[in-house]
C-alpha positions as CSV (number, residue, x, y, z in Angstrom):
1,M,114.2,124.3,133.3
2,A,111.4,122.3,134.8
3,F,108.7,119.7,134.3
4,Q,105.5,121.3,135.8
5,S,103.3,118.6,137.3
6,I,99.6,119.1,136.6
7,S,97.9,115.9,137.9
8,R,98.6,112.9,140.2
9,R,98.2,109.5,138.7
10,M,97.5,106.3,140.6
11,K,100.7,104.5,141.7
12,K,99.4,101.2,140.4
13,S,98.9,102.6,136.9
14,F,102.4,104.0,136.9
15,L,103.9,100.7,138.0
16,T,102.0,98.9,135.2
17,M,103.3,101.5,132.6
18,A,106.8,101.2,133.9
19,A,106.8,97.4,133.7
20,S,105.5,97.5,130.1
21,Y,108.0,100.2,129.2
22,A,110.9,98.1,130.5
23,L,109.8,95.1,128.5
24,F,109.5,97.2,125.4
25,T,112.9,98.9,125.7
26,A,114.6,95.6,126.5
27,S,113.4,94.2,123.2
28,I,115.2,97.0,121.3
29,Q,118.9,96.0,120.7
30,A,120.6,99.2,119.6
31,D,123.7,100.8,121.0
32,S,123.9,103.6,118.4
33,I,121.4,105.1,115.9
34,Q,121.9,107.6,113.1
35,V,119.9,110.8,113.3
36,Y,119.1,113.1,110.4
37,V,117.9,116.7,110.8
38,G,115.9,118.7,108.3
39,T,116.3,122.5,108.5
40,Y,115.5,125.8,106.9
41,T,118.3,127.2,104.8
42,N,116.9,130.5,103.5
43,G,118.4,133.3,105.5
44,T,120.1,131.0,108.0
45,K,123.5,129.4,108.6
46,S,122.2,126.0,107.7
47,E,123.4,124.2,104.6
48,G,120.8,121.5,104.3
49,I,120.3,118.1,106.0
50,Y,122.6,117.2,109.0
51,K,123.5,113.9,110.5
52,F,124.9,112.7,113.9
53,D,125.0,109.5,115.9
54,L,123.1,109.0,119.1
55,D,124.3,106.6,121.7
56,T,121.1,105.0,123.0
57,T,122.8,103.8,126.2
58,T,124.1,107.2,127.4
59,G,122.2,109.7,125.2
60,K,125.4,111.2,124.0
61,A,125.6,112.5,120.5
62,T,128.4,113.0,118.0
63,T,129.2,116.4,116.5
64,P,126.7,117.0,113.6
65,E,127.9,117.2,110.1
66,V,126.3,118.2,106.8
67,A,124.9,115.1,105.1
68,A,123.5,116.9,102.0
69,K,123.3,120.5,100.8
70,V,119.8,121.2,99.6
71,A,117.3,124.1,99.8
72,N,114.9,124.2,102.8
73,P,114.7,120.4,103.5
74,S,112.3,121.1,106.3
75,F,110.8,117.7,106.6
76,L,112.3,114.2,106.0
77,A,111.1,110.7,105.5
78,I,113.3,107.6,105.6
79,H,112.5,104.6,103.4
80,K,111.9,101.2,105.2
81,D,114.8,99.8,103.1
82,G,117.2,102.0,105.2
83,K,118.9,103.0,101.9
84,H,117.0,106.0,100.8
85,L,115.8,109.3,102.3
86,Y,113.4,111.9,101.0
87,S,112.9,115.5,101.8
88,V,110.5,118.3,100.9
89,N,112.0,121.5,99.5
90,E,109.8,124.1,101.2
91,I,110.1,126.7,98.6
92,D,107.9,128.6,96.2
93,N,109.9,128.1,93.0
94,Q,111.4,124.8,91.7
95,N,113.2,124.7,88.4
96,G,112.0,128.2,87.5
97,K,108.4,127.3,88.1
98,K,106.0,128.4,90.9
99,A,106.2,125.2,92.8
100,G,107.9,123.5,95.6
101,G,109.7,120.1,95.3
102,L,110.8,116.8,96.7
103,T,114.3,115.4,96.7
104,A,115.4,111.8,96.7
105,F,118.7,110.7,98.3
106,E,120.7,107.5,98.5
107,I,122.1,106.9,102.0
108,Q,125.9,106.2,101.7
109,A,127.9,103.9,104.0
110,N,129.2,106.9,106.0
111,G,125.7,108.4,106.4
112,D,126.2,111.1,103.8
113,L,123.3,111.6,101.3
114,K,123.8,111.3,97.6
115,M,121.1,113.2,95.7
116,L,119.3,111.1,93.1
117,N,116.8,113.6,91.6
118,Q,114.2,116.3,92.4
119,V,110.6,116.6,91.3
120,E,107.9,119.3,91.6
121,T,104.9,118.9,93.9
122,G,102.5,121.0,91.8
123,G,102.0,123.5,94.7
124,T,104.1,125.9,96.7
125,A,105.8,125.4,100.1
126,P,105.5,121.6,100.5
127,C,105.9,121.2,104.3
128,H,105.3,117.5,105.0
129,L,105.7,114.1,103.4
130,T,105.4,110.4,104.2
131,I,106.1,107.1,102.5
132,D,103.3,104.5,102.1
133,P,103.8,101.2,103.8
134,T,104.6,99.4,100.6
135,G,107.6,101.7,100.0
136,K,106.4,102.5,96.4
137,F,105.1,106.1,96.9
138,V,105.9,109.4,98.6
139,L,102.9,111.4,99.6
140,F,103.2,115.1,100.1
141,A,101.3,118.1,101.5
142,N,101.6,121.6,100.0
143,Y,100.9,124.4,102.5
144,G,100.9,127.1,99.9
145,G,97.7,126.9,97.8
146,G,96.5,123.9,99.8
147,S,97.0,120.6,97.9
148,S,98.3,117.1,98.4
149,G,99.4,114.2,96.2
150,S,101.6,111.2,95.6
151,V,104.8,110.5,93.6
152,S,106.1,107.1,92.6
153,I,109.4,105.7,93.8
154,E,111.5,104.0,91.1
155,T,113.4,100.8,91.7
156,N,116.7,102.7,92.2
157,G,115.1,104.9,94.8
158,S,114.7,108.0,92.7
159,L,111.3,109.8,92.4
160,G,109.2,109.1,89.4
161,K,105.9,110.5,88.1
162,T,103.1,112.1,90.0
163,T,100.4,109.5,90.6
164,A,97.9,111.7,92.4
165,F,97.2,115.4,92.9
166,V,94.3,116.9,94.8
167,Q,93.6,120.6,95.0
168,H,91.8,121.3,98.3
169,K,88.9,123.8,98.2
170,G,87.3,126.1,100.8
171,K,88.2,128.2,103.8
172,S,87.3,128.6,107.4
173,V,86.7,131.3,110.0
174,N,90.1,132.9,110.7
175,P,90.7,135.5,107.9
176,D,94.4,135.7,108.6
177,R,95.2,132.0,108.6
178,Q,92.2,130.3,107.0
179,E,91.5,132.4,103.9
180,G,91.9,129.2,101.8
181,P,93.2,125.7,102.1
182,H,96.6,125.0,103.7
183,A,97.6,121.3,103.8
184,H,99.9,120.9,106.7
185,S,100.6,117.1,107.0
186,V,99.9,113.8,105.3
187,N,99.9,110.4,107.1
188,M,99.1,106.8,106.1
189,S,97.0,104.3,108.0
190,P,99.2,101.4,109.2
191,D,97.7,99.1,106.6
192,G,98.2,101.6,103.8
193,K,94.6,101.8,102.8
194,F,93.9,105.4,103.7
195,A,95.8,108.7,103.6
196,Y,94.9,111.5,106.0
197,V,95.7,115.1,105.2
198,A,95.3,117.7,108.0
199,D,94.3,121.0,106.3
200,L,94.8,124.0,108.7
201,G,92.9,126.4,106.4
202,L,89.8,124.2,106.1
203,D,89.6,123.0,109.7
204,Q,89.3,119.5,108.3
205,I,91.3,116.2,108.1
206,L,90.7,115.0,104.5
207,I,90.4,111.2,104.1
208,F,91.5,109.4,100.9
209,A,91.3,105.8,99.9
210,F,94.8,105.0,98.7
211,D,95.6,102.5,95.9
212,S,99.0,101.0,96.7
213,E,99.3,99.6,93.1
214,T,98.7,102.9,91.2
215,G,99.3,105.5,93.9
216,S,95.9,107.1,93.3
217,M,94.0,109.1,96.1
218,T,90.2,108.9,96.0
219,P,88.0,110.7,98.5
220,A,86.7,108.2,101.1
221,N,83.2,108.0,102.4
222,P,83.0,110.3,104.4
223,P,85.7,112.4,102.6
224,H,86.7,114.4,105.7
225,V,86.1,115.0,109.4
226,A,85.8,118.6,110.7
227,V,87.4,120.0,113.9
228,K,86.2,123.0,115.9
229,P,86.1,126.1,113.6
230,G,89.2,128.3,113.9
231,T,91.4,125.7,115.6
232,G,93.5,124.7,112.5
233,P,94.5,121.0,112.4
234,R,98.3,120.7,111.8
235,H,99.9,117.2,112.4
236,F,98.5,113.7,112.9
237,A,99.7,110.6,114.6
238,F,98.4,107.0,115.0
239,A,98.5,105.0,118.2
240,P,100.1,101.5,117.9
241,G,97.5,99.3,116.1
242,G,95.9,102.1,114.2
243,K,92.6,102.1,116.0
244,R,93.1,105.6,117.6
245,A,94.6,108.7,116.1
246,F,95.6,112.1,117.4
247,V,95.4,115.5,115.7
248,I,97.1,118.6,117.1
249,T,95.5,121.9,116.3
250,E,98.0,124.8,115.7
251,I,95.7,127.7,116.5
252,G,93.4,126.0,119.0
253,N,96.3,124.5,121.0
254,T,94.6,121.2,121.6
255,V,95.1,117.5,120.9
256,N,92.0,115.8,119.5
257,A,91.6,112.1,119.8
258,F,89.7,110.1,117.2
259,D,88.5,106.5,116.9
260,V,89.5,105.1,113.5
261,N,87.2,102.8,111.4
262,S,89.7,100.6,109.6
263,K,87.2,99.6,107.0
264,T,86.0,103.0,105.8
265,G,88.8,105.2,107.1
266,E,86.2,107.3,109.0
267,L,87.4,109.3,112.1
268,T,85.1,109.9,115.1
269,Q,86.3,112.5,117.6
270,V,86.1,111.3,121.2
271,Q,88.2,113.9,123.1
272,S,89.8,117.3,122.8
273,I,92.3,118.4,125.4
274,S,94.4,121.6,125.8
275,T,98.2,121.4,125.4
276,L,98.7,124.5,127.7
277,P,98.5,124.8,131.4
278,T,95.5,126.8,132.7
279,S,97.9,129.4,134.2
280,F,99.3,130.4,130.7
281,K,97.7,133.5,129.3
282,G,100.1,134.4,126.4
283,V,100.0,133.5,122.7
284,S,101.1,130.1,121.7
285,H,100.7,127.8,118.7
286,T,101.3,124.0,118.6
287,A,103.5,122.2,116.1
288,E,104.0,118.4,116.5
289,V,102.2,115.5,118.0
290,V,104.0,112.2,118.8
291,V,102.9,108.9,120.3
292,H,105.3,106.9,122.4
293,P,106.2,103.6,120.8
294,T,104.5,101.8,123.7
295,G,101.3,103.7,123.1
296,H,101.2,104.7,126.8
297,F,102.0,108.4,126.3
298,V,101.2,111.2,123.8
299,Y,103.2,114.4,123.4
300,G,102.6,117.8,121.9
301,S,104.9,120.8,121.3
302,N,104.0,124.4,122.1
303,R,105.6,127.4,120.3
304,G,105.1,130.5,122.5
305,H,104.8,128.6,125.8
306,H,108.0,126.8,124.4
307,S,107.3,123.5,126.0
308,I,106.6,119.8,125.4
309,T,103.3,118.6,126.9
310,T,103.0,115.0,128.1
311,F,99.7,113.2,128.2
312,L,99.0,109.8,129.9
313,V,96.9,107.4,127.9
314,N,94.4,106.1,130.4
315,R,93.0,102.6,130.5
316,D,89.8,103.7,128.7
317,G,92.0,105.4,126.0
318,S,91.4,109.0,127.1
319,L,94.2,111.4,127.7
320,S,95.2,113.1,130.9
321,M,97.8,115.9,130.9
322,Q,100.8,115.1,133.1
323,G,102.7,118.4,132.7
324,N,104.8,120.6,130.5
325,Y,108.6,120.4,130.1
326,Q,110.3,123.8,129.5
327,S,113.9,124.8,129.0
328,D,115.4,128.3,128.7
329,K,117.5,126.9,125.8
330,I,114.6,125.7,123.7
331,D,112.8,128.5,121.8
332,T,110.1,127.4,119.3
333,P,110.1,123.5,119.6
334,R,108.7,123.0,116.1
335,N,109.4,119.3,116.0
336,F,110.6,116.6,118.4
337,A,110.9,112.8,118.2
338,V,111.2,109.8,120.4
339,D,113.8,107.2,119.4
340,P,112.7,103.7,118.4
341,S,113.7,102.3,121.8
342,G,111.4,104.7,123.6
343,K,114.2,105.8,125.9
344,W,115.1,109.2,124.5
345,M,113.3,112.3,123.3
346,L,115.1,114.8,121.0
347,I,113.6,118.3,121.4
348,E,114.5,121.0,118.8
349,G,114.7,124.7,119.4
350,Q,114.2,126.2,116.0
351,N,115.1,129.7,117.1
352,T,118.0,128.7,119.4
353,G,119.6,126.2,117.0
354,L,119.8,123.5,119.5
355,I,118.5,119.9,119.9
356,E,118.3,118.6,123.5
357,V,118.5,114.9,124.2
358,H,116.4,113.9,127.2
359,A,115.9,110.5,128.9
360,I,112.2,109.7,129.2
361,D,110.9,108.8,132.6
362,P,109.3,105.4,132.3
363,K,106.7,106.1,135.0
364,T,105.4,109.5,133.8
365,G,106.5,109.4,130.1
366,A,108.0,112.9,130.6
367,P,111.4,114.1,129.4
368,K,113.7,114.1,132.5
369,G,115.4,117.2,133.9
370,D,118.7,118.3,132.4
371,P,119.5,116.9,128.9
372,A,122.0,114.1,128.5
373,D,123.5,116.0,125.6
374,T,122.9,119.1,123.4
375,V,123.4,119.2,119.7
376,K,124.0,122.4,117.8
377,V,122.2,122.6,114.4
378,S,121.0,125.9,112.8
379,T,117.2,126.2,112.5
380,P,116.3,122.5,113.1
381,V,112.8,121.6,111.9
382,C,112.6,117.8,111.7
383,V,114.3,114.9,113.4
384,R,114.3,111.4,111.9
385,F,116.1,108.1,113.0
386,L,117.7,105.7,110.6
387,K,118.7,102.4,112.3
388,A,121.3,100.8,114.6
389,H,124.7,100.3,113.2
């Protein structure tokens, strides 16, 4: 395993980053944090959603246990109240109908998840979800058929009625992957005024004005931003403050940086940078993009190159690749996450059934060498953190 250095940064810049990093991590008072893992259950050994505790001082993890048995809970979202968790059910049939679903859970004192209810998403294979900042709505993205929408959250945490449903229309240049719309993620602006849906099939990020009182989604002006044809936008992440956003393209293997107009929701692309080293000549597809809590680093995952790419955020806001972390135990790093303290990165190997816990180098932002611990979970797809306890 190795971190392949690509470029040399100025020592002064690194010292500034390290000092800022130290102040940030010192402000986070957490000795242990609960981790939930979403998985694929179809044709695997997984039983649903798993849980374990992470020691944020040592990086050691407890043995994972089943928190809830549920079908294909590939992606998870935890409510800001710390009492409820929501998952997609990435399936094509829900309650006998051709549709995927969402499941609501109540988090128990021991970390187990009590199922509250399930609702349909109106489209197949929902693959991503998020909760609006008010905590009143769950927004979802259906990969199959290409659609997105919103469902209300009841006072007891259960899922209510569908408040918005948008069928995406069109296609792009890749006949195998872009024959029609394929919504791959949905994210909210920090102020909750806009929803952004990355549609891989359209080569667009759709932009919606979101009504936090009714849960409605109305096309913004402009209603979308296009990326380079054939690159396939997949996931989306905001920098702290919400003035800059990053989109990772699954087929194009790039991270695209955008300036964000907080008044209109408009995205203006300012940079596109590859997630792969120039020496790599094989086939690879990206999966996740993550911004470090300090905002100093951005990360992307590569499936094929099987690596995590680290980018430095320069003083002018542009990205510079620092290198790629690879491990012979991580095959297909679909998702990864940085804990709230910014000290640890959890990297999933979907095909190897492992999650590596790595300390993050405060100077380079990269995951350090050998993992502090390794957690075994069958087909891990999503990692989410609850809170200190």
